[in-house]
ROSE-4610 file (N, C-alpha, C; in Angstrom, 1 decimal, always signed):
// ROSE-4610
residu = [X/X/X/X/X/X/X/X/X/X/X/X/X/X/X/X/X/X/X/X/X/X/X/X/X/X/X/X/X/X/X/X/X/X/X/X/X/X/X/X/X/X/X/X/X/X/X/X/X/X/X/X/X/X/X/X/X/X/X/X/X/X/X/X/X/X/X/X/X/X/X/X/X/X/X/X/X/X/X/X/X/X/X/X/X/X/X/X/X/X/X/X/X/X/X/X/X/X/X/X/X/X/X/X/X/X/X/X/X/X/X/X/X/X/X/X/X/X/X/X/X/X/X/X/X/X/X/X/X/X/X/X/X/X/X/X/X/X/X/X/X/X/X/X/X/X/X/X/X/X/X/X/X/X/X/X/X/X/X/X/X/X/X/X/X/X/X/X/X/X/X/X/X/X/X/X/X/X/X/X/X/X/X/X/X/X/X/X/X/X/X/X/X/X/X/X/X/X/X/X/X/X/X/X/X/X/X/X/X/X/X/X/X/X/X/X/X/X/X/X/X/X/X/X/X/X/X/X/X/X/X/X/X/X/X/X/X/X/X/X/X/X/X/X/X/X/X/X/X/X/X/X/X/X/X/X/X/X/X/X/X/X/X/X/X/X/X/X/X/X/X/X/X/X/X/X/X/X/X/X/X/X/X/X/X/X/X/X/X/X/X/X/X/X/X/X/X/X/X/X/X/X/X/X/X/X/X/X/X/X/X/X/X/X/X/X/X/X/X/X/X/X/X/X/X/X/X/X/X/X/X/X/X/X/X/X/X/X/X/X/X/X/X/X/X/X/X/X/X/X/X/X/X/X/X/X/X/X/X/X/X/X/X/X/X/X/X/X/X/X/X/X/X/X/X/X/X/X/X/X/X/X/X/X/X/X/X/X/X/X/X/X/X/X/X/X/X/X/X/X/X/X/X/X/X/X/X/X/X/X/X/X/X/X/X/X/X/X/X/X/X/X/X/X/X/X/X/X/X/X/X/X/X/X/X/X/X/X/X/X/X/X/X/X/X/X/X/X/X/X/X/X/X/X/X/X/X/X/X/X/X/X/X/X/X/X/X/X/X/X/X/X/X/X/X/X/X/X/X/X/X/X/X/X/X/X/X/X/X/X/X/X/X/X/X/X/X/X/X/X/X/X/X/X/X/X/X/X/X/X/X/X/X/X/X/X/X/X/X/X/X/X/X/X/X/X/X/X/X/X/X/X/X/X/X/X/X/X/X/X/X/X/X/X/X/X/X/X/X/X/X/X/X/X/X/X/X/X/X/X/X/X/X/X/X/X/X/X/X/X/X/X/X/X/X/X/X/X/X/X/X/X/X/X/X/X/X/X/X/X/X/X/X/X/X/X/X/X/X/X/X/X/X/X/X/X/X/X/X/X/X/X/X/X/X/X/X/X/X/X/X/X/X/X/X/X/X/X/X/X/X/X/X/X/X/X/X/X/X/X/X/X/X/X/X/X/X/X/X/X/X/X/X/X/X/X/X/X/X/X/X/X/X/X/X/X/X/X/X/X/X/X/X/X/X/X/X/X/X/X/X/X/X/X/X/X/X/X/X/X/X/X/X/X/X/X/X/X/X/X/X/X/X/X/X/X/X/X/X/X/X/X/X/X/X/X/X]
num = [1/1/1/2/2/2/3/3/3/4/4/4/5/5/5/6/6/6/7/7/7/8/8/8/9/9/9/10/10/10/11/11/11/12/12/12/13/13/13/14/14/14/15/15/15/16/16/16/17/17/17/18/18/18/19/19/19/20/20/20/21/21/21/22/22/22/23/23/23/24/24/24/25/25/25/26/26/26/27/27/27/28/28/28/29/29/29/30/30/30/31/31/31/32/32/32/33/33/33/34/34/34/35/35/35/36/36/36/37/37/37/38/38/38/39/39/39/40/40/40/41/41/41/42/42/42/43/43/43/44/44/44/45/45/45/46/46/46/47/47/47/48/48/48/49/49/49/50/50/50/51/51/51/52/52/52/53/53/53/54/54/54/55/55/55/56/56/56/57/57/57/58/58/58/59/59/59/60/60/60/61/61/61/62/62/62/63/63/63/64/64/64/65/65/65/66/66/66/67/67/67/68/68/68/69/69/69/70/70/70/71/71/71/72/72/72/73/73/73/74/74/74/75/75/75/76/76/76/77/77/77/78/78/78/79/79/79/80/80/80/81/81/81/82/82/82/83/83/83/84/84/84/85/85/85/86/86/86/87/87/87/88/88/88/89/89/89/90/90/90/91/91/91/92/92/92/93/93/93/94/94/94/95/95/95/96/96/96/97/97/97/98/98/98/99/99/99/100/100/100/101/101/101/102/102/102/103/103/103/104/104/104/105/105/105/106/106/106/107/107/107/108/108/108/109/109/109/110/110/110/111/111/111/112/112/112/113/113/113/114/114/114/115/115/115/116/116/116/117/117/117/118/118/118/119/119/119/120/120/120/121/121/121/122/122/122/123/123/123/124/124/124/125/125/125/126/126/126/127/127/127/128/128/128/129/129/129/130/130/130/131/131/131/132/132/132/133/133/133/134/134/134/135/135/135/136/136/136/137/137/137/138/138/138/139/139/139/140/140/140/141/141/141/142/142/142/143/143/143/144/144/144/145/145/145/146/146/146/147/147/147/148/148/148/149/149/149/150/150/150/151/151/151/152/152/152/153/153/153/154/154/154/155/155/155/156/156/156/157/157/157/158/158/158/159/159/159/160/160/160/161/161/161/162/162/162/163/163/163/164/164/164/165/165/165/166/166/166/167/167/167/168/168/168/169/169/169/170/170/170/171/171/171/172/172/172/173/173/173/174/174/174/175/175/175/176/176/176/177/177/177/178/178/178/179/179/179/180/180/180/181/181/181/182/182/182/183/183/183/184/184/184/185/185/185/186/186/186/187/187/187/188/188/188/189/189/189/190/190/190/191/191/191/192/192/192/193/193/193/194/194/194/195/195/195/196/196/196/197/197/197/198/198/198/199/199/199/200/200/200/201/201/201/202/202/202/203/203/203/204/204/204/205/205/205/206/206/206/207/207/207/208/208/208/209/209/209/210/210/210/211/211/211/212/212/212/213/213/213/214/214/214/215/215/215/216/216/216/217/217/217/218/218/218/219/219/219/220/220/220/221/221/221/222/222/222/223/223/223/224/224/224/225/225/225/226/226/226/227/227/227/228/228/228/229/229/229/230/230/230/231/231/231/232/232/232/233/233/233/234/234/234/235/235/235/236/236/236/237/237/237/238/238/238/239/239/239]
x = [+0.4/+1.0/+1.1/+0.6/+0.6/+1.5/+2.0/+2.8/+2.4/+2.6/+2.3/+3.1/+3.3/+4.1/+3.2/+1.9/+0.9/+0.5/+0.8/+0.3/-1.2/-1.9/-3.3/-3.9/-3.4/-3.9/-3.6/-2.4/-2.0/-3.0/-3.3/-4.2/-5.6/-6.1/-7.3/-7.2/-6.1/-5.9/-6.0/-5.4/-5.4/-6.8/-7.6/-9.0/-9.8/-9.4/-10.1/-9.4/-8.5/-7.8/-6.9/-6.4/-5.4/-4.0/-3.0/-1.6/-1.0/-0.5/+0.1/+1.1/+2.0/+3.0/+3.5/+4.0/+4.5/+5.9/+6.2/+7.6/+7.7/+8.9/+9.2/+9.4/+8.9/+9.0/+10.4/+11.3/+12.7/+13.5/+12.9/+13.6/+12.5/+12.1/+11.0/+11.7/+11.3/+12.0/+11.4/+11.6/+11.2/+12.4/+12.6/+13.7/+13.7/+14.9/+15.0/+14.5/+13.8/+13.4/+12.3/+11.6/+10.6/+9.1/+8.9/+7.5/+7.2/+6.1/+5.6/+5.1/+4.5/+4.0/+4.0/+4.1/+4.0/+3.2/+2.4/+1.6/+2.0/+2.2/+2.5/+1.5/+0.5/-0.6/-0.5/-0.3/-0.3/+0.7/+1.9/+3.0/+4.2/+4.7/+5.9/+5.7/+4.5/+4.4/+4.5/+4.6/+4.8/+6.3/+7.2/+8.7/+9.1/+9.9/+10.2/+11.3/+12.1/+13.2/+13.2/+13.8/+13.9/+14.7/+15.7/+16.6/+15.8/+15.0/+14.2/+13.1/+12.5/+11.4/+12.0/+13.2/+13.9/+14.3/+14.7/+15.1/+13.9/+12.7/+11.5/+11.2/+11.4/+11.2/+12.2/+13.4/+14.5/+14.2/+13.7/+13.4/+12.2/+11.3/+10.1/+10.6/+11.6/+12.1/+12.9/+13.6/+14.4/+13.5/+12.3/+11.4/+11.0/+11.0/+10.4/+11.4/+10.8/+11.5/+11.7/+12.7/+12.8/+11.5/+11.0/+9.8/+8.6/+8.8/+7.7/+7.3/+6.1/+5.6/+5.3/+5.4/+5.0/+4.1/+3.1/+2.2/+2.4/+2.6/+2.8/+1.8/+1.2/+0.3/+0.8/+0.9/+1.2/+0.2/+0.0/-0.9/-0.3/-1.1/-0.6/-0.8/+0.2/+0.1/-1.1/-1.3/-2.3/-3.6/-4.5/-5.8/-6.8/-6.4/-7.1/-6.2/-6.6/-5.8/-6.6/-6.1/-6.8/-8.3/-8.3/-9.6/-10.6/-10.2/-11.1/-10.6/-11.6/-11.3/-11.2/-10.4/-10.3/-11.5/-11.8/-12.9/-12.6/-11.4/-11.0/-11.6/-11.5/-12.0/-13.5/-14.0/-15.5/-16.3/-15.7/-16.4/-16.3/-15.8/-15.6/-16.9/-18.0/-19.2/-19.8/-19.6/-20.3/-19.5/-18.2/-17.4/-16.7/-17.4/-16.8/-16.0/-16.3/-15.6/-14.4/-14.3/-13.3/-12.2/-11.0/-9.9/-8.9/-8.8/-7.8/-8.2/-8.2/-8.5/-7.7/-7.4/-6.8/-8.0/-8.4/-9.7/-9.6/-9.6/-9.7/-10.3/-11.1/-11.7/-10.8/-9.7/-8.7/-8.2/-7.7/-7.1/-8.1/-9.3/-10.3/-10.6/-10.6/-10.8/-9.6/-8.4/-7.2/-7.0/-7.6/-7.3/-8.6/-9.5/-10.8/-10.6/-9.5/-9.3/-8.3/-7.9/-7.0/-7.7/-9.0/-9.7/-9.6/-9.6/-9.6/-10.7/-11.9/-13.0/-12.8/-11.8/-11.6/-11.0/-10.5/-9.9/-8.5/-7.8/-6.4/-5.5/-4.6/-3.8/-2.3/-2.1/-0.7/-0.1/-0.8/-0.2/+0.2/+1.3/+1.8/+1.5/+1.3/+1.1/+2.4/+2.3/+3.4/+3.8/+3.4/+3.7/+5.2/+6.0/+7.4/+8.2/+7.4/+8.0/+8.8/+10.0/+10.9/+10.9/+11.1/+11.2/+12.7/+13.0/+14.3/+14.7/+14.0/+14.3/+15.4/+15.9/+17.0/+18.2/+18.5/+19.7/+19.5/+18.2/+18.0/+17.5/+17.6/+17.2/+16.5/+16.2/+15.7/+14.3/+13.6/+12.3/+12.4/+13.6/+13.8/+13.9/+13.2/+13.3/+13.6/+14.8/+15.1/+14.0/+13.6/+12.6/+13.2/+12.7/+13.2/+12.5/+11.2/+10.4/+10.3/+10.7/+10.7/+9.3/+8.3/+6.9/+6.4/+5.8/+5.2/+3.8/+3.4/+2.0/+1.0/-0.1/-1.2/-2.2/-2.5/-3.4/-4.9/-5.6/-7.1/-7.7/-8.4/-9.0/-9.9/-9.9/-10.7/-10.4/-9.2/-8.8/-7.5/-7.2/-6.0/-4.7/-3.7/-2.4/-1.6/-1.0/-0.2/+1.2/+1.5/+2.9/+3.1/+4.3/+4.5/+4.8/+5.3/+5.5/+4.6/+3.7/+2.7/+2.2/+1.4/+0.7/-0.8/-1.4/-2.8/-3.4/-4.5/-5.1/-6.0/-5.8/-6.7/-7.4/-8.7/-9.5/-9.7/-9.2/-9.3/-10.7/-11.4/-12.8/-12.9/-14.0/-14.2/-13.3/-12.7/-11.8/-12.1/-13.4/-13.7/-13.6/-13.4/-13.4/-14.0/-14.5/-15.1/-14.1/-14.4/-13.4/-13.0/-11.7/-11.3/-10.9/-11.2/-10.9/-9.5/-8.9/-7.6/-7.7/-6.6/-6.7/-7.0/-6.9/-7.2/-8.6/-9.4/-10.8/-11.7/-12.5/-13.4/-14.7/-15.3/-16.6/-17.6/-18.9/-19.9/-19.8/-20.3/-20.2/-20.9/-20.2/-20.7/-21.5/-22.3/-23.0/-22.0/-22.5/-21.6/-20.8/-21.4/-20.7/-19.7/-20.2/-19.3/-18.2/-18.5/-17.4/-16.4/-16.8/-15.8/-14.9/-15.5/-14.7/-13.7/-14.1/-13.3/-12.4/-12.7/-11.9/-10.4/-9.5/-8.1/-7.7/-6.9/-6.4/-4.9/-4.6/-3.2/-2.8/-1.6/-1.1/-0.1/-0.5/+0.3/+1.1/+2.4/+3.2/+3.0/+2.9/+2.8/+3.8/+4.4/+5.0/+4.2/+3.4/+2.6/+3.5/+3.3/+4.2/+3.7/+4.6/+4.3/+4.4/+3.8/+3.8/+5.2/+5.4/+6.7/+7.7/+7.5/+8.4/+8.6/+7.4/+7.5/+8.2/+7.8/+8.3/+9.8/+10.3/+11.7/+12.5/+11.9/+12.6/+12.7/+11.7/+11.7/+12.7/+12.8/+13.7/+15.1/+15.4/+16.8/+17.4/+16.5/+17.0/+17.2/+18.4/+18.7/+18.0/+17.5/+17.0/+15.5/+14.9/+13.5/+13.2/+12.1/+11.7/+10.3/+10.0/+8.7/+7.8/+6.9/+6.0/+4.8/+4.4/+3.3/+3.3/+3.0/+2.9/+1.6/+0.8/-0.5/-1.0/-2.1/-2.8/-4.1/-4.5/-5.8/-6.4/-7.4/-8.2/-7.3/-6.4/-5.6/-4.4/-4.0/-2.8/-2.0/-0.6/+0.3/+0.6/+0.6/+0.8/+1.8/+2.5/+3.5/+3.4/+3.6/+3.7/+5.2/+5.9/+7.3/+7.4/+8.5/+8.8/+10.2/+10.5/+11.9/+12.6/+13.8/+14.7/+15.5]
y = [-17.4/-16.5/-15.1/-14.1/-12.8/-11.8/-10.8/-9.7/-8.4/-7.4/-6.0/-5.0/-3.8/-2.8/-2.1/-2.2/-1.5/-2.4/-2.0/-2.7/-2.8/-1.7/-1.7/-2.8/-3.0/-4.0/-5.4/-5.6/-6.9/-7.2/-6.2/-6.4/-6.8/-6.3/-6.7/-8.2/-8.6/-10.0/-10.9/-10.5/-11.2/-11.4/-10.3/-10.4/-11.4/-11.6/-12.6/-14.0/-14.1/-15.4/-15.8/-14.9/-15.2/-14.9/-15.7/-15.5/-14.4/-13.4/-12.2/-11.5/-10.8/-10.1/-8.9/-7.9/-6.7/-6.9/-6.4/-6.4/-5.5/-5.4/-4.6/-5.5/-5.2/-6.1/-6.2/-5.3/-5.4/-6.4/-6.8/-7.7/-8.5/-9.6/-10.5/-11.5/-11.6/-12.6/-14.0/-14.5/-15.9/-16.6/-17.9/-18.6/-18.7/-18.6/-18.7/-20.0/-20.0/-21.3/-22.0/-21.4/-22.1/-21.9/-21.2/-20.9/-21.6/-22.2/-22.8/-21.7/-20.7/-19.6/-18.3/-17.2/-15.9/-15.0/-14.1/-13.1/-11.7/-10.8/-9.4/-8.6/-8.1/-7.3/-5.8/-4.9/-3.5/-3.1/-3.7/-3.3/-2.6/-3.2/-2.8/-1.4/-1.0/+0.4/+1.5/+1.1/+2.1/+2.5/+1.7/+2.0/+3.0/+4.0/+5.2/+5.2/+4.1/+4.1/+2.7/+2.7/+1.4/+0.4/+0.8/-0.1/-0.8/+0.0/-0.6/-1.5/-1.1/-2.0/-3.3/-3.3/-4.5/-5.3/-4.7/-5.4/-6.1/-5.6/-6.2/-7.5/-7.4/-8.6/-9.7/-9.3/-10.2/-10.9/-10.1/-10.6/-11.6/-11.3/-12.2/-13.6/-13.5/-14.7/-15.5/-14.8/-15.5/-16.4/-16.0/-16.8/-18.1/-18.2/-19.3/-20.5/-21.7/-22.9/-23.0/-23.8/-24.1/-24.6/-24.0/-24.4/-23.6/-22.9/-22.1/-20.9/-20.5/-19.4/-18.1/-17.0/-15.7/-14.9/-14.3/-13.5/-12.0/-11.1/-9.7/-8.9/-7.9/-7.0/-5.6/-4.7/-3.3/-2.4/-1.2/-0.3/+0.1/+0.2/+0.5/+2.0/+2.5/+3.8/+3.9/+2.8/+2.7/+2.3/+3.2/+2.9/+2.7/+3.0/+2.7/+1.8/+0.5/-0.4/-1.2/-1.2/-1.8/-1.3/+0.1/+0.8/+0.5/-0.1/-0.4/+0.4/+1.1/+1.8/+0.8/+1.0/+0.2/+0.4/-0.5/-0.3/+0.9/+1.2/+2.4/+3.6/+3.8/+5.0/+4.9/+3.7/+3.6/+3.9/+3.7/+3.9/+5.3/+6.2/+7.6/+8.2/+8.1/+8.7/+8.1/+6.8/+6.1/+5.8/+6.3/+6.0/+7.3/+8.3/+9.6/+9.5/+8.5/+8.4/+7.5/+6.7/+5.7/+6.3/+6.4/+7.1/+6.2/+5.0/+4.1/+2.7/+1.9/+0.5/-0.2/-1.5/-2.3/-3.1/-2.9/-3.3/-4.6/-5.7/-7.0/-7.9/-8.9/-9.7/-10.3/-10.8/-11.4/-10.4/-9.3/-8.2/-7.6/-7.4/-6.8/-7.7/-9.0/-9.8/-9.7/-9.6/-9.6/-8.2/-7.2/-5.8/-5.2/-6.0/-5.4/-4.6/-4.8/-4.0/-2.8/-2.6/-1.6/-0.4/-0.5/+0.7/+1.9/+3.1/+4.3/+4.3/+3.8/+3.9/+3.1/+2.2/+1.3/+2.1/+3.3/+4.1/+3.7/+3.0/+2.6/+3.9/+4.0/+5.2/+4.9/+3.8/+3.5/+4.4/+5.3/+6.2/+7.5/+8.0/+9.2/+10.5/+11.6/+12.9/+13.2/+13.5/+13.5/+14.9/+16.0/+17.3/+17.5/+16.8/+17.0/+15.8/+14.9/+13.7/+14.2/+13.7/+14.1/+13.1/+13.5/+12.6/+12.1/+11.0/+10.5/+9.5/+9.6/+8.6/+9.1/+10.2/+10.7/+9.8/+9.4/+8.5/+7.1/+6.7/+5.3/+4.4/+4.8/+3.9/+4.6/+3.9/+4.5/+5.2/+4.8/+5.5/+6.7/+7.1/+8.3/+9.5/+10.6/+11.9/+13.0/+13.7/+14.7/+15.8/+16.3/+17.3/+18.5/+19.7/+20.9/+21.1/+20.8/+20.9/+19.6/+19.6/+18.3/+17.8/+18.6/+18.2/+17.4/+16.2/+15.4/+15.8/+15.5/+15.9/+15.0/+15.7/+15.0/+14.5/+13.2/+12.6/+13.0/+13.3/+13.5/+12.1/+11.7/+10.3/+10.0/+8.8/+8.2/+8.9/+9.4/+9.9/+9.2/+9.4/+8.8/+9.4/+8.7/+9.2/+10.0/+11.1/+12.0/+12.0/+11.2/+11.1/+9.7/+9.1/+7.8/+7.9/+9.0/+9.2/+10.2/+9.9/+10.8/+10.4/+11.3/+11.1/+10.9/+9.9/+9.7/+10.1/+10.9/+11.3/+10.2/+10.0/+9.1/+9.9/+9.7/+10.4/+9.5/+9.9/+9.1/+9.2/+8.1/+8.2/+8.0/+8.5/+8.3/+9.1/+10.2/+11.0/+12.5/+12.8/+14.2/+15.1/+16.4/+17.4/+18.7/+19.5/+20.8/+21.8/+22.7/+23.7/+24.5/+24.7/+25.5/+24.6/+23.3/+22.4/+21.8/+21.4/+20.8/+19.3/+18.7/+17.4/+16.3/+16.7/+15.8/+15.7/+16.7/+16.7/+15.8/+15.0/+14.1/+14.7/+14.9/+15.5/+14.4/+14.7/+13.8/+13.6/+12.4/+12.1/+13.3/+13.7/+14.7/+14.1/+15.0/+14.5/+14.2/+13.5/+13.0/+14.2/+15.3/+16.4/+17.0/+17.3/+17.8/+16.9/+15.6/+14.6/+14.6/+14.7/+14.7/+15.9/+17.1/+18.3/+18.3/+17.6/+17.7/+16.5/+15.4/+14.2/+14.5/+14.1/+14.3/+13.7/+14.3/+13.8/+13.5/+12.2/+11.8/+11.5/+11.8/+11.6/+10.4/+9.4/+8.1/+8.1/+7.8/+7.7/+6.5/+6.7/+5.6/+5.8/+4.7/+4.7/+3.8/+4.3/+3.5/+3.0/+1.7/+1.0/+1.2/+1.5/+1.4/+0.0/-0.2/-1.6/-2.1/-3.3/-3.9/-3.6/-2.7/-2.2/-3.3/-3.8/-4.8/-6.1/-6.5/-7.7/-7.6/-6.4/-6.2/-6.3/-5.7/-5.8/-7.3/-8.0/-9.5/-10.2/-10.0/-10.7/-10.3/-9.3/-8.9/-9.8/-10.6/-11.5/-12.9/-13.4/-14.7/-15.9/-15.6/-16.7/-17.0/-16.3/-16.5/-16.5/-17.1/-17.1/-16.5/-15.6/-15.1/-16.1/-16.6/-17.6/-17.0/-15.8/-15.1/-13.6/-12.8/-11.4/-10.9/-10.1/-9.7/-8.4/-7.9/-6.7/-7.1/-6.6/-7.0/-5.7/-5.2/-4.1/-3.0/-2.4/-1.3/-1.7/-2.9/-3.4/-4.2/-4.1/-5.0/-6.1/-7.3/-8.5/-9.5/-10.1/-11.1/-12.3/-13.5/-14.7/-15.2/-15.4/-15.8/-17.2/-17.9/-19.3/-19.2/-19.7/-19.8/-20.9/-20.6/-21.5/-22.3]
z = [+9.0/+9.9/+9.1/+9.7/+9.1/+9.8/+9.1/+9.8/+9.1/+9.9/+9.4/+10.2/+9.6/+10.3/+11.4/+11.2/+12.0/+13.2/+14.4/+15.6/+15.7/+15.3/+15.3/+14.5/+13.3/+12.4/+12.9/+13.5/+14.1/+15.2/+16.0/+17.2/+16.7/+15.5/+14.9/+14.6/+14.0/+13.6/+14.9/+16.0/+17.2/+17.8/+17.7/+18.1/+17.3/+16.1/+15.2/+15.3/+16.3/+16.5/+15.3/+14.6/+13.6/+14.2/+13.7/+14.2/+13.4/+14.1/+13.4/+14.4/+13.8/+14.6/+13.9/+14.6/+14.0/+13.6/+12.4/+11.9/+10.7/+10.2/+9.0/+7.8/+6.7/+5.5/+5.0/+5.4/+5.1/+5.9/+7.0/+7.9/+8.7/+8.1/+8.7/+9.5/+10.8/+11.8/+11.6/+10.4/+10.1/+9.5/+9.8/+9.3/+7.8/+7.1/+5.7/+5.2/+4.1/+3.4/+4.2/+5.1/+5.9/+5.4/+4.4/+3.9/+2.6/+2.5/+1.3/+0.3/+0.9/+0.1/+0.9/+0.2/+0.8/-0.1/+0.6/-0.1/+0.4/-0.6/-0.3/-1.0/-0.3/-1.0/-0.5/-1.4/-1.1/+0.0/-0.1/+0.8/+0.1/-1.0/-1.6/-2.2/-2.6/-3.2/-2.1/-0.8/+0.2/+0.4/-0.2/+0.0/-1.0/-0.6/-1.3/-2.3/-2.3/-3.3/-4.0/-5.2/-5.9/-5.2/-4.5/-3.7/-2.6/-1.9/-0.8/-1.3/-2.5/-3.0/-3.5/-4.1/-4.4/-3.2/-2.2/-0.9/-0.3/-0.4/+0.1/-0.7/-2.0/-2.8/-2.5/-2.3/-1.9/-0.6/+0.4/+1.7/+1.6/+0.7/+0.5/-0.1/-1.0/-1.6/-0.6/+0.3/+1.3/+2.2/+2.4/+3.3/+2.7/+1.3/+0.6/+0.6/+0.6/+0.4/-1.1/-1.6/-3.1/-3.6/-4.7/-5.3/-4.7/-3.6/-3.0/-3.9/-3.6/-4.5/-3.7/-4.3/-3.7/-4.7/-4.1/-4.9/-4.4/-5.4/-5.1/-5.8/-5.1/-5.7/-5.3/-6.3/-6.1/-6.9/-6.5/-7.2/-8.5/-9.6/-10.9/-11.2/-12.0/-12.5/-13.5/-14.2/-15.3/-14.7/-14.4/-13.9/-15.0/-16.2/-17.4/-18.2/-18.5/-19.2/-20.2/-21.4/-22.5/-22.7/-22.6/-22.7/-21.6/-20.5/-19.4/-18.2/-17.5/-16.3/-15.2/-14.2/-13.0/-12.1/-11.2/-10.3/-9.4/-9.2/-8.4/-9.0/-10.3/-11.0/-11.1/-11.4/-11.6/-10.3/-9.2/-7.9/-7.4/-8.2/-7.8/-7.2/-7.9/-7.4/-6.2/-6.0/-5.0/-3.7/-3.7/-2.6/-2.1/-1.7/-1.3/-0.1/+0.8/+2.1/+2.0/+1.0/+0.9/+0.0/+0.6/-0.1/-0.9/-0.5/-1.2/-1.0/-2.1/-2.0/-3.0/-2.8/-3.8/-4.4/-5.6/-6.1/-6.8/-6.1/-6.6/-5.5/-5.9/-4.9/-3.9/-4.3/-3.4/-2.4/-3.0/-2.2/-1.2/-1.7/-0.8/+0.4/+0.3/+1.4/+2.4/+1.8/+2.6/+3.3/+2.6/+3.1/+3.7/+4.1/+4.6/+5.8/+6.6/+7.8/+7.5/+6.3/+6.0/+5.3/+5.1/+4.5/+5.4/+4.8/+5.7/+6.7/+6.4/+7.3/+8.6/+8.6/+9.8/+10.9/+10.7/+11.8/+12.1/+11.2/+11.5/+11.4/+12.3/+12.4/+12.1/+11.2/+10.9/+9.9/+9.3/+8.4/+9.1/+8.8/+9.5/+8.7/+9.4/+8.7/+8.0/+6.7/+5.8/+5.2/+5.9/+5.3/+5.0/+5.8/+5.6/+5.0/+4.4/+3.8/+2.6/+2.6/+1.5/+0.4/-0.9/-2.0/-2.0/-1.4/-1.3/-2.4/-3.5/-4.6/-5.5/-5.3/-6.3/-6.3/-7.5/-7.7/-7.3/-7.1/-6.7/-7.8/-9.1/-10.1/-11.3/-12.3/-13.6/-13.3/-12.3/-12.1/-11.3/-10.9/-10.0/-10.9/-10.5/-11.2/-10.1/-10.3/-9.3/-9.3/-8.2/-8.1/-7.4/-7.8/-7.1/-5.8/-5.7/-4.5/-3.8/-2.5/-1.8/-1.4/-1.6/-1.3/-2.4/-2.0/-3.0/-3.4/-4.6/-5.0/-4.2/-3.9/-3.1/-4.2/-4.1/-5.1/-4.8/-5.9/-5.8/-5.9/-4.8/-4.8/-5.9/-6.4/-7.5/-8.8/-9.0/-10.3/-10.8/-12.0/-12.6/-11.9/-11.9/-11.3/-12.3/-11.8/-12.7/-12.3/-11.2/-10.8/-10.2/-10.3/-9.7/-8.2/-7.8/-6.3/-5.8/-4.8/-4.4/-3.0/-2.5/-1.2/-1.4/-0.7/-0.9/+0.5/+0.4/+1.7/+2.3/+3.6/+4.3/+5.4/+5.5/+6.5/+7.7/+8.9/+10.1/+10.7/+10.7/+11.2/+12.7/+13.3/+14.7/+15.6/+15.1/+15.9/+15.5/+15.4/+15.0/+16.2/+15.9/+16.9/+16.4/+17.3/+16.8/+16.6/+15.7/+15.4/+16.6/+16.8/+18.0/+19.1/+19.1/+20.2/+19.9/+21.0/+20.9/+20.5/+20.0/+19.6/+20.6/+21.9/+23.0/+23.4/+22.8/+23.2/+22.3/+22.9/+22.1/+22.0/+20.8/+20.7/+20.2/+20.4/+20.0/+18.5/+18.0/+16.5/+15.7/+14.7/+13.8/+12.7/+12.0/+10.8/+9.7/+8.6/+7.5/+6.9/+6.6/+6.0/+7.0/+8.3/+9.3/+9.6/+9.7/+10.0/+8.9/+7.6/+6.6/+6.6/+7.1/+7.2/+8.3/+9.5/+10.7/+10.9/+10.2/+10.4/+10.1/+10.9/+10.6/+9.3/+8.5/+7.3/+7.3/+7.0/+7.0/+5.5/+5.2/+3.8/+3.8/+3.1/+3.0/+1.7/+1.8/+0.6/-0.2/-1.6/-2.5/-3.7/-4.2/-5.5/-6.3/-7.3/-8.2/-9.3/-9.6/-10.6/-12.0/-12.9/-14.4/-14.9/-16.0/-16.6/-16.8/-16.4/-16.5/-15.4/-14.5/-13.5/-12.4/-11.9/-10.9/-11.4/-12.6/-13.2/-13.4/-13.9/-14.1/-12.8/-11.7/-10.4/-10.0/-10.2/-9.8/-10.6/-11.9/-12.8/-12.5/-11.8/-11.5/-10.4/-9.7/-8.7/-9.3/-8.9/-9.5/-8.7/-7.6/-6.7/-7.0/-7.9/-8.2/-9.7/-10.1/-11.5/-11.5/-12.5/-12.6/-13.3/-12.6/-13.1/-13.9/-13.5/-14.1/-13.8/-14.7/-14.5/-15.2/-14.4/-15.0/-14.4/-15.0/-14.5/-13.9/-12.8/-12.2/-11.5/-12.1/-11.6/-10.9/-11.7/-11.2/-10.4/-10.5/-9.8/-10.8/-10.6/-11.3/-10.3/-10.8/-10.0/-10.6/-9.7/-10.1/-9.2/-9.8/-9.1/-9.3/-8.2/-8.2/-7.7/-8.3/-7.8/-7.3/-6.1/-5.5/-6.2/-6.7/-7.4/-6.4]
């Protein structure tokens, strides 16, 4: 059974005959202790405060039966680890239209419908998104400007809290037209220029940050913590 905040992605699951429903990761409408295993891929790094990120981990643990396992993947600040570049950085030249990916075989299969090219509209335009992490934990840094930095795709991260551009495909319009007007498909260069760009919030995790958050909960045990192609990953066991 799957769940996601995006109705569009849940509809895609339904079309493929998978069981899925819309919900918020902070409050999943499933009975406590009813899951043998849970997977959270590329979710927790979208929450903007340390408190909310911890709350999502606690909610994940609530769903598990004693002895149940959870796998968590979040985007890593360290895209170069042990002198090795992540696949995200290596694909810079060959992936001009792909703005964000979780680069691991498992995650790519799970996230195949979340790539920017899919036309998903679940990310909101973020020009006025505020950095509300002030006072929310050791990773919070007060900022004078409320505007978050916009990440340059396929490059290393220079801030833990940032906006990643997503280009909405299949919704191009000619210059001067209103947003309600649908124009014929444009060429690759024109399409890239005219495709609406949305900015999606990310908190990229530093080494040890995800594991430390998990260890702060008494109800789970960290079974394994590791780095995988630009992601920090943890396997939890419910006590």
